[in-house]
N, C-alpha and C positions, 0 to 999 in steps of 0.2 A: 446865271446863264441867260444870254440874250435871246430874243425871239427867233433870230435866224438860226442859232444853234439848236434851240428847242425844236424848231421845225425840222432841221436836218436829223436830229435824234429820232423823231417820230417817223420820218421817212425811212431811216435805216432799220430801226427796231420794230416799228409797227405800233399802232394805237393800242393793241392788246397788251403788249409789254409795258408801255408807259402807264396805262390805266391800272394795270395790276400792281406795278411798283408803287404808284401813288396810294392806292387803296391799302396795300400791305403795310406801308410805312405809317399810314393814318391809324390802322388797327394797332400797330405796335406802340405808337406814342400814346394812344388812349388806354392802353392796357387790355384791349379786347383780345389781342393775340395771346397774351400771357394766360388769360383765363381759359383758353382752349387746351392748354397743356398742363395737367395737374402735376404737383410734386407729392412725393411720399404716398402714392396710392397703396391701399391695403393689399397685403399678400393674398394670393389665391392659388390653390393647387389646380393646375390644368390637367395633369396626368402624373402618374407615378413614374419613377425611374424604370421600373420593371415594364410598365406599359410602353414607354418609349423604346426600350431595348427590343421589345417584341414586335414593334410595328414593321410592316412589310415594305415600307417605302424605301426606295433605293437612292443611296448616295453614290459618290464616286467610288467608294469602297465600303465594305461593311465594318471592318475594324483592321487594326494593324496586322493581325495574324493572317489576314486573307489578301494582303497586298502582294502584287507581283512586280515590284520594283527591283531591278537587279541590284544586289548589294554592292556598294562601292564606297568604303570608308576613306574618303580623301583627307589629306592634311588640311586643305583649305576649309573644308566643312568643320573639322574638329576645332580649328582656331576660331572660326566665326562663332560657333556655338559656345565655346568656352568664354569668349568675350562677353556674350549676351548673359550667360549664367553669372558672370562676375559683375553684372550691372552696367556693362558698356554697350552702347548701341550706336550703330552707324546710321546717321540720319540721311535720308534721301540717297542711300548707297554712296555717300560722299564722306562726310566729316563724322568722326567718332566722338561721342560725348560720354563721359563717365558719370552716369546717373546715380551710381551707388545702388544699394539694395532697398532703399526706403524712399524712392522717388514718389512724389505726391500726385503725379499725373496732370497737374495744372500749372506748372512752372515752365516758362519759356527758357529753355537751356541756352539759347543764343543771347538773350538780353538779361536773364535773371528775373524777369517780371513774373509775379505770381497772381493769377486770376482769382477773383473772389468766387469761391464755390457756392456761396449762399445766394448769388445772383441767379435769377431765372435766365434761361438761355436767351430769351428775347431782349434782355438788358445787357448782354455782353457785346462789346464793340470789337469786331474782328479785324478792324483796320486802325487800331490805336497806334500812334507813333511811339508812345511810351512803352507799350507792350511788345511791339515789334511783330514779326511775322508769326501769325497764329499757327501756321503749319508746323512750327517747332513744338507746339503742344499736341497737335493732332497726330504727329508721326508715330509715337509709340502706341497711342490709343487705337490705332488701326489694327494692332496685333499681327501685322504681317511678319514680324520677326519670329512668331511661333512656328512658321514653316521651316526655318533653319533649325530650331530646336527639335521639331518632330523628325526632320530628316536625320539629325544627329542621333536621336533615339533609335530610328530604324536601322541606319547603317552601322552604328556602333553597338547596338543591342544594350543600350543604357537607358533604363526607364526614367523618363522625364515628366511623368504625369503629375507628380506632386508640384514640381516647379510651374508647369503650365497652368494647373488649376489654381494654384496660389496667386498667380498673376491675374487671372480672370476675377477671382474672388476679391483681390485687393482693389481692382478697378471698380468693381461694384460698390465696395465699401466707401470709396473716396469720391464717387461721382453719383450723388443722389439723382434720381430720375428727373429729367428736364431742368437740371441746374448745372451751371458752369459752362466752360468753353467747349467741352466735348459733346454737348448736345446742339452746338451751334450749326453744324453742317450735317445734313442728312446723308450725304454720300459717305462721310466718315463713319457714321452710324451703321450704314448698310454694309460697309466693308468689315467693320468690327464683328457684325453678326455672322457674316460669311466665315470669317476666320475662327470665331468661337465654335461654330458648327463643325468646321473641319477638325478642330481639336476634340470636340465631343465624340465624333465618329471614330477618330483614330484611337482614342482612349475609352471607347464605348464599354469595354469589359474590365476596365481598370478598377482595382479596389479603392483608388483615390477618388473615384466618382461615387460619392455617397448620395443617399436620398436627399439629405439636407442641402448639399451643394447643388445637386441637380435642380431642386426647387428654387434656389437663389438665382441660378443662371436662367432657368426658364422664365421666371418672373421678370428679370431684367430684359431678356430677349423680347418678350411680349410687349413691354412698354416702349422699348426702343423702336420696335417695328410699328407700333401704333403712332409713334411720333413721326416716323417716315411717311406713313400713309396720310396723316393729317396735313403734312406740309408738302405734299408731293407737287402741288401746283407751282410752288416756288421754283423748283428745278425744271419743271416742264414748260413754264412760261417765262420766268425771269432769267433763268440761267440757260436752259436748253443746250446742254453739251453732254460730256461724258457723265456728269452728275446725274442727269435724268436717266441715262441708260443704267447706271449703277443702281439707282434707287428703285426703278421699276422692276428690274430683275431681282433686287433684294426682296421686294414684297412677294413676288412669285416664288422665290426660293424658300423664304420662311413659311409661306403658306403651304407649300408642298411638304416640307420636312417637319413641320410642327402642326399637323392637321387638327390637333386638339385645341388650338387657340380658337376662341369664339369667332373671330373674323377671318379665319384661315381661307375659307372658300372664296370670300370676297377678295382677299389679297391675291389669290391665285388667278382669279378671273380678271380683275382689273390690272394686276401687275403684268399678266401675259399680254393683254390687249395694248396697254401703254408701251410695253417693251417693244412690241412689234411696230407700233407707230413711230417710236423714237428711232429704232434701227432703220426703218424705211426713210425717215426724214433726215437723220443725221449722217448716214453713210450714203453718199451719192451713188447713182447707178454705175459709175465707173470705178467704184471702190474707194474713192477719196473721202475724206472726213471733214465735216463742217468746222472743226476747230483749227484746221490748217496747221497741224502739229503732228510730227511723227510719234512723239512719246505718248500723246493723248490717244492717238490712233492705236498704239499698242495696248493701252488701257482697255479700249473698246474690244480689241481682239481677245484679250484675256477674259473679259466678261462674256463675249460670244462663245468662247470655248467652254466656260462653265455652263452657260445657259443651254447651249445645244446638247451638251452631254447630259445634264440633269433632266432636261425635258424628254430626251429619248429614253433614258433609263426608266422614267416614270410614265411612259406612254402618253406624254402630253406635248407632242412636237409643236414647234412654232410654224407659222405660215411660211409659204415659199419665199416671200421677200426677205426674210431673215437669212435664209440659206443663200439666196442670190447675192445679198450684200456681203455676206461672210466670204464667199468664194472670190468676189470682186476685190475685197480688202486684201486677201492673201496675195492675189495677183499684183495689186498696186504696190504693196510693201516689198514684195520680192523684186519688183522693178526698180526700187529705190535703194536696195540693200547692196552693200559691198561684200562680196563673198569671202574675201580674205579674213574678215574679222566679225562679220554679222552686223556691222554698224550701218546706220542710216544718217543722212544729213541731220545736224543738230538744229533742225528747222522748226520754227514756231515755238509756242509755249512749252517749256520743259521744267516741270516742278519735281523731277526725281521720282515720279510715281512708278512703282513696280510692286503691285499689291500681293502678287502670288509668285514668289521666287522659289522654284523647285530644282535649282541646279547651282553649281559654283560659278557659272559664267558671269562676266562683268555686266554691269548695268546697261551699258550702251550696246551690248551684243543682243540682237533680236532673235537670233537663231533658235534658242530654246523655246521661246513662246510661239514663234511661227511654226516650228516643227510640231508642237503639241496641237496647235490650231489645225494644221494639215491632217494630223492623225484623227482628230475628231471629225473633220469634214471628209475623211477618206480621200484626200487629195494628194497628188505627188508633192514631194518636198526635196530640196537640194541636199539636205543633211539628214542623218539618222544617228546622232551622237549624244543626245541629251536625255535626262531622266524625266523631264517635265511630263511627257506624254503618259508615262506609266502611272503617275499620280492621278491622272484623269481616267485611269482604267483602260488605256489604249496600249496596244502593242506596237511593234515596229511599223514605220510608215513606208509607203511606196517610194523608195529612194530614187530620185531622178536628178543626177548631178547637173550643176549649172553649166549652161552651154557657153563656149568661148566665141560664138558667132556674134556679129554686130546686131544689136537690137535697138530699134527706135520705138519709144513708148510715148503715146499721147493720152493724157487723161484730162479731157477738155472740161468736164464738169467741175473738177476741183482746180484745174489750171496747173498741171504739172507735166513736165516733159523731160524724159531722160534718154540719154544715149549710153547704152551699155556696150563696152568693148572688153576684150580680155584685159583684166587688171586696171581698167579705167572706167570711171563713172562721171558723166557730165549731167548735172541736175539743174533744171531751170524752172522757176515758178513764174507763171503768167496767168493770173486768175481774176475772175470777177467775184464779187462778194454779195451774195444774197443773205449771208449770215455773218455775224460779227467777226471781223478780222482780229487777229491777236497782235501781230507785229506789222510795222509799216515796211514791208519787204518785197513788194512786187518787182518782178524781173531780177530777183536774186539769183546769182549763179554760184553753184557749189561744185568743186572739182576734187575728185579722189583718184590717186594713182598708187597702185600696189598697196591698197589699204590705208594710205595716208591722206588725210583731208587737207590738201595743199592750199585751197581757198575755201574758207569756212564761214559758217554762221556763228556769231559770237555767243549765242545762247540766251538764257533768260536771267540767271543769277537768283534774284528774289522777287517776290510779288509785293512785298511791303518793305520798302527801303526809302532812301531819300529821293527826291524828285529828279535830281540830276542823273543818278544811277538808273532809275526807272526809264527815263527818257533815252538814255544811251542804249540799253539792251532791247527795249521795245521799239525804238525808233529806227530810222533808215541808216544811220551812220554805222551801225554794227552789222550791216549786210552788204553784200557785194552787188551794189546797184548804183543808182544815180540820185544825187540830191540837187536841189535848187538852192544854192548858197547853204544856209543853216537850217532850211526847212525840211521837216519830215514829209513823206509822200501824203500823209493825212494829218489832220489836226488832233493832237492828243487831248482827251478829256479826262475825267476822273476815273480812277481804278482801271477797269478793262475797256473803257469807252474810247473809240476813235470817231471823229466827225469827218465828213467828206471822204467816204470810203473810196479807195482806188478801185478801178474797174478795168478789166481787160477789154480791148476793142477787137482783138483778133490774134491768133497764134497758129503757127504751123511748124512742122519739122520734116525735112525732106532729105532723101539720100541722093547724092551726086557721085560722079565717077571717083573723085579723089577726096571728097569731104562730105560731111553732113551739115545741113544748114538749118538752124532754128531762127525763126523770126517772130517777134511778139510785140504788140503795141498795147499800152495801158494809158488810162486817163488818170492823172495824178496832180498833186499840188493845187487842188481846187480852192483851198483856203487862201492861196496867194492871188490867183487869177483864174478865171474860167477858161476852158478850152486848152489847157496845157496837156500835151501828149508826149509820152516817152516811147520810142521805138528802139528795141535792141535786137541786133542780129548776132548770132554766135555761129561762127564757122569752125567746126572741129574737123581737122584733117585726119583721115583714116590712117591707122597704124603709125601715127606720129603724136608726140606730146607737143601739140601746137594748136592753139586756139586764137582766132581773130574775132574780137568783139567790137562792134560798132554801135555806139549809142547816139541817137538823135533826139534832142529835147526841143520841141517846138513850143515857144513861148514868146510873149511880147513884154517881158519885164527887163529890168537892168541888172538882174541878179546873175552871178556866175554859175556855171554848171560844174558840179563836182562829181567825179567818178571815184567811188570808194572800193578799195580792195582790202580784205582782212586775211592775210596770209598766215600759214602756220609758221612756227619758229623754224629757221633754217631754209626757208623758201628761196632766198636769194643765192644760196649755195648750189641749188640744183636747177633753178629756173630764172629766166630773164623776162622782164616785163617792160614794155616800151609803149608810148602813146603819142599820137599826133592829133592836132585839130586842123581847122582850115588854114591856120597861119604857119604850121610846121610842128616841130618836135616839142613835146611838153615835158617839163622836168617834174619828176615825182616829188611830192612832199611827204616826208615821213612824219606821222603823227602818233602820239600815244593812244592806245586803245585798251580794251578789256576783252577777255575771253572767259566764258564760263562753260566748261564741259559737263559739270555736274551742279545740281541746284545747291545754292548756298556757298559755292566756291567761285572765286574769280582770280584771274592773274593778269598782270600787266603784259601787254603785247604791242607790237607795232602795226600800224595800218598804213596803206599807201593811198595817196590822194592825188589825182590829176585834176587840175582846175583850168577852165577855159571860159573866156567871154564869148566864145562862139556857141554854136548849137550842135556840134558834132565832135565826138571823140572816138578815135579808132585805136584799139589797144591790141597788141600781140603778146601772148604769153606762150613761151616755148621752153623746152628743156635745153640746158646748156650742153649736156653731153651729146 
């Protein structure tokens, strides 16, 4: 890395981040980090099973016998559970893999690579080209699939305690403490502990939960929580995104529900304080989220749902800022949601994360999670149709159907602007970045009509794949915005690093008699030349399927301006797109592209490109009917 890029990285990420990463890597290479995380610690009894059963601390529910979830044994649930029981698991709510009944927990099912379980976690390379995407190892070890099995148990009255506890016991047997890939990520560890605890409470009175098994699970939970606490600075300084929110809440959660652990009080105190700090920092005042990702925002929403509910049940409420950010998040996500199907733009990083699935709804449908969130917050909600809220111990929500009136929404802190009309959503991103951007996608335009995403974001696909594919999905060409020849808006670095972050100069959305006008300006392509400015205006005509988009790219280079559109299949059967520049009509060039609606899946698609040697392109998109 040259000095110019190093300086830009320090400007973007801050000296604290850079110094921590350097010190962390030095400790790792010298073996000092490894020494802080012991392997095979001696077993110690913290409490008996009977002591745990008698404790007065409150979970979302006491046991399955006291749940108040309306019984609804659906065929979809039965099929999903039976597949899991047969050893088949759907990864990232997308692709099903047949793991069999003897899966070793350390083989990447996508590549066949088997990690060395004898390696200390500090020696595991999580970005190995040979191994492939480590998420394919972590996915089952989250134990999120247990929620499907537990729901099957509840709705079909078929006791699955033996299966569930055998899965947990098998993981413990095959993953020695602080060894192998499943100790590499503290967020994964925290989620595992939450999901194990959920199963423990559900089967609290089961005969399958023996004293011996409880001691094994408690021992493993303790050492995994210790691991999270010891490594918490990595997520709070080096990563600082949904990982930090997950881990800080995980410590608070384990500290409350396992008070017999020696460090429990410290975990509750520090976890609570850190969680409040992360919520206040990561969720901006307008409810937008620093990862600039709809799916990761849903991750945070689910964690806030757990956190607020657990804290209130145990009379340890969070400070006001957590509630303020929670209510603002609900408002923001509702402003971006398509009411016909509960979907949001496939915007930003999307790794298929849905850690707590309590309904049969599709992965891209946000309504179950937002409804449960609203129930915990005692806030109005457009729907009241899903069972998620009951698993949090909440009853029906205050149903407030979505309005058909025109709504203009500006979220200036995060840089999102939406125009909500009956059956139509126009979504525009125009943001500044004080936190690390995910995709090079400023001034991206997303359009939905009658629940169909007619102009869309191509998604993310995978986080560890070949460079060309990474560049496509993370770069500008997979978004509905403007490129300067083949350049992305920012300069791609390693992993999740971008240099020369794009920054908003200004944005507004205004209502006029016959149309709504958005105007936004961003500073982009600074790696090509300084002072390059992109201004986009979007004129959405009221009660018409007609958009007029004008892009002005101010630059002094000899590079052509490219306007990119990623339409859904069948777009040209229903819509017409035409463009002009200073010289006249522009002919569209059809290019091959990719689309990834779910993590790990991609499909070939067409994209439309208008090219100009000038500095302005005006495009009209309208319905043919």
